[in-house]
PAMAR-272335 format. One record per residue (C-alpha): z, x, y. Coordinates in steps of 0.25 Angstrom, whole numbers, padded with zeros to 4 digits, always signed. Layout:
N
ZXY/...
This chain:
350
-0063+0109+0123/-0072+0122+0120/-0085+0120+0128/-0094+0125+0117/-0087+0116+0107/-0089+0104+0116/-0104+0108+0118/-0106+0109+0103/-0100+0095+0101/-0109+0089+0112/-0121+0095+0106/-0117+0090+0092/-0112+0076+0095/-0118+0072+0109/-0131+0069+0115/-0142+0068+0104/-0132+0071+0093/-0122+0061+0097/-0125+0052+0085/-0126+0063+0075/-0116+0063+0063/-0115+0077+0057/-0106+0075+0045/-0115+0071+0034/-0106+0061+0028/-0104+0054+0041/-0119+0055+0044/-0122+0048+0031/-0112+0037+0034/-0119+0035+0048/-0133+0035+0042/-0129+0024+0033/-0123+0015+0044/-0131+0017+0056/-0145+0013+0059/-0155+0022+0066/-0150+0017+0079/-0137+0022+0076/-0130+0009+0075/-0124+0000+0064/-0121-0014+0061/-0109-0019+0070/-0097-0021+0061/-0094-0035+0067/-0108-0040+0065/-0115-0047+0053/-0109-0055+0042/-0095-0049+0038/-0094-0044+0023/-0084-0036+0016/-0085-0022+0021/-0098-0025+0028/-0105-0024+0015/-0118-0032+0013/-0116-0047+0010/-0123-0051-0004/-0122-0066-0006/-0121-0069-0021/-0126-0081-0028/-0115-0082-0039/-0124-0091-0047/-0133-0079-0049/-0126-0067-0044/-0134-0055-0040/-0125-0042-0038/-0136-0032-0041/-0136-0019-0034/-0121-0020-0030/-0110-0010-0033/-0098-0017-0027/-0097-0032-0023/-0087-0036-0012/-0082-0050-0015/-0073-0059-0008/-0063-0067-0015/-0058-0078-0005/-0047-0084-0014/-0032-0084-0012/-0027-0095-0022/-0018-0085-0029/-0009-0082-0017/+0006-0084-0018/+0009-0082-0003/+0001-0083+0009/-0014-0087+0006/-0026-0084+0014/-0032-0072+0007/-0044-0080+0004/-0049-0076+0018/-0048-0061+0014/-0063-0059+0011/-0067-0065+0024/-0057-0057+0032/-0062-0044+0025/-0076-0047+0028/-0073-0049+0043/-0067-0034+0044/-0077-0024+0050/-0077-0009+0051/-0072-0006+0037/-0080+0005+0031/-0091+0008+0028/-0088+0023+0027/-0075+0027+0020/-0071+0040+0027/-0062+0045+0016/-0070+0042+0003/-0083+0045+0011/-0091+0033+0006/-0098+0021+0012/-0095+0010+0001/-0104-0001+0006/-0115+0009+0007/-0112+0018-0005/-0111+0006-0014/-0119-0007-0015/-0109-0016-0010/-0110-0031-0005/-0101-0042-0001/-0105-0053-0011/-0096-0064-0004/-0085-0071-0011/-0081-0076-0025/-0088-0090-0027/-0075-0098-0029/-0076-0112-0035/-0063-0117-0030/-0054-0113-0018/-0042-0120-0025/-0042-0115-0040/-0036-0101-0042/-0040-0099-0056/-0054-0104-0054/-0055-0094-0042/-0051-0083-0052/-0062-0087-0061/-0072-0086-0050/-0067-0072-0046/-0068-0067-0060/-0082-0073-0062/-0087-0067-0049/-0081-0053-0052/-0087-0054-0066/-0100-0057-0060/-0099-0045-0051/-0095-0035-0062/-0106-0040-0071/-0116-0036-0060/-0110-0022-0061/-0104-0023-0047/-0089-0019-0043/-0082-0031-0036/-0073-0028-0024/-0066-0041-0020/-0059-0046-0007/-0049-0057-0009/-0042-0066-0009/-0029-0066-0016/-0025-0055-0027/-0026-0065-0038/-0041-0063-0037/-0040-0049-0044/-0036-0055-0057/-0050-0062-0059/-0057-0050-0054/-0050-0041-0064/-0053-0051-0075/-0068-0049-0072/-0067-0034-0070/-0058-0031-0082/-0064-0041-0091/-0070-0030-0100/-0058-0020-0098/-0046-0019-0090/-0046-0012-0077/-0036-0003-0070/-0032-0007-0056/-0027-0001-0043/-0019-0012-0036/-0014-0010-0021/-0005-0022-0017/+0009-0026-0013/+0010-0034-0025/+0008-0030-0040/+0002-0044-0043/+0007-0044-0057/+0016-0056-0056/+0017-0068-0066/+0013-0082-0063/+0017-0088-0050/+0018-0103-0048/+0012-0105-0061/-0001-0096-0059/-0004-0083-0065/-0016-0081-0056/-0009-0079-0042/-0011-0066-0033/+0002-0060-0038/-0002-0059-0053/-0016-0055-0055/-0014-0041-0061/-0004-0046-0071/-0014-0056-0076/-0025-0046-0075/-0017-0037-0085/-0014-0048-0094/-0029-0052-0094/-0032-0038-0099/-0041-0035-0087/-0031-0025-0079/-0025-0013-0086/-0011-0011-0080/-0010+0003-0085/-0022+0006-0075/-0016-0002-0064/-0009+0003-0051/-0002-0006-0041/+0000+0000-0027/+0008-0005-0015/+0017-0014-0022/+0029-0020-0015/+0036-0033-0010/+0046-0042-0016/+0039-0047-0029/+0040-0034-0037/+0048-0042-0047/+0035-0049-0051/+0027-0037-0055/+0034-0031-0067/+0020-0033-0074/+0014-0022-0066/+0023-0011-0072/+0025-0017-0085/+0010-0018-0088/+0008-0003-0084/+0004-0004-0069/+0008+0006-0059/+0015+0000-0047/+0016+0008-0034/+0025+0001-0024/+0023+0002-0009/+0035+0010-0007/+0030+0021-0016/+0017+0023-0009/+0023+0032+0002/+0030+0041-0008/+0018+0042-0018/+0008+0043-0007/-0006+0037-0007/-0013+0048-0014/-0003+0048-0026/-0005+0033-0027/-0020+0034-0028/-0018+0045-0038/-0009+0036-0046/-0019+0025-0046/-0030+0034-0051/-0021+0039-0062/-0017+0025-0066/-0031+0018-0066/-0038+0030-0072/-0053+0031-0074/-0055+0016-0079/-0060+0004-0071/-0051+0000-0059/-0049-0012-0050/-0043-0010-0036/-0036-0022-0030/-0030-0021-0016/-0021-0031-0010/-0020-0031+0005/-0005-0034+0004/-0003-0020-0001/-0004-0016+0013/+0008-0018+0022/+0008-0030+0030/+0007-0022+0043/-0007-0018+0038/-0011-0031+0031/-0003-0043+0035/-0014-0053+0031/-0011-0055+0016/-0003-0066+0008/+0009-0058+0003/+0012-0046+0013/+0022-0036+0009/+0029-0026+0019/+0029-0012+0015/+0015-0010+0010/+0004+0000+0011/-0003+0005+0023/-0018+0004+0024/-0020+0019+0024/-0011+0020+0012/-0020+0011+0004/-0033+0018+0009/-0027+0031+0004/-0024+0026-0010/-0037+0019-0011/-0045+0031-0007/-0038+0039-0017/-0044+0030-0028/-0058+0036-0026/-0066+0037-0040/-0058+0026-0048/-0067+0017-0056/-0065+0004-0047/-0071-0008-0054/-0067-0018-0042/-0057-0020-0032/-0052-0030-0022/-0044-0032-0009/-0036-0045-0009/-0026-0053-0001/-0031-0052+0013/-0026-0065+0020/-0032-0063+0035/-0025-0075+0041/-0012-0067+0041/-0017-0056+0049/-0021-0058+0063/-0026-0043+0065/-0036-0043+0053/-0029-0030+0048/-0027-0035+0034/-0042-0039+0032/-0046-0025+0038/-0036-0018+0029/-0042-0026+0017/-0057-0023+0021/-0053-0008+0022/-0047-0008+0008/-0059-0015+0003/-0067-0004+0009/-0058+0007+0002/-0060+0000-0011/-0075-0001-0010/-0076+0014-0006/-0069+0017-0019/-0079+0010-0026/-0089+0020-0021/-0082+0030-0030/-0080+0021-0042/-0086+0028-0054/-0093+0015-0058/-0100+0013-0045/-0103+0028-0043/-0111+0027-0056/-0120+0017-0050/-0123+0025-0038/
């Protein structure tokens, strides 16, 4: 190494300057994270919350959501599962994941600092046995959050939960949707029920709360494609997993932006969109899925879309001895929350 360069580096990054950060963006991040002693709270300390956001307990008899931009909400319910159950433990598993964020190095934001965000606990379910009553509880909880002018970002729980969420969000006008999943979830009744996790988006369209012409489904694959003709017939754009390599993640993000346009958009991420090598802990794994990096690239290409809500669903931690699935779920939750920083409706509030 050049001796003059080495001496210059020593003077700039050693001795009394060892703790100095010169890049203004990085310095700003450190200033918000470290105290005057140069330390920060250990990631493994304290009470675990989603993305280490502040915990804000809510009295649902007299809910106070004032001052919040985004509410992180657990939905520990898996009564709509058709295969392996257990994603009722998903919210707790994601709360146990540390060291996700708080700085997004691509989008250059700190969502839990740039927005007023809190983990407000879980949906107050009246019954652990009644699926339709649980859907009513989810819809009422989301409606309460929306009425307070707050954007809901939910962690499930099985994918049937997204139907009552959309019923609350799309009550006044149907919304568009970016849906990343192994399955289209537009099937008809199963064992006599229309409300299982394989059919929420058919019902959402028929309820008039989801606009199929502004809906794109990404990562679709598996042996149940014959059940999902409703997607294409209704006008949804379906991108199968085998198309991802040829199209490229950037092109898929562009297609999504074109499809949903400038109107309000919901983002739903099912962990089984990932290949089981990345996320084995889920109820209906499908080989041949997306890589975590591919999903991140697609999501990061959605900056500036008018997101009105989102979810991460179907993490079933008991099928994953490594915790990789919950880690991936928490990272995707962070990616979605980071996009909220740039959502026009939240940018107007700041």
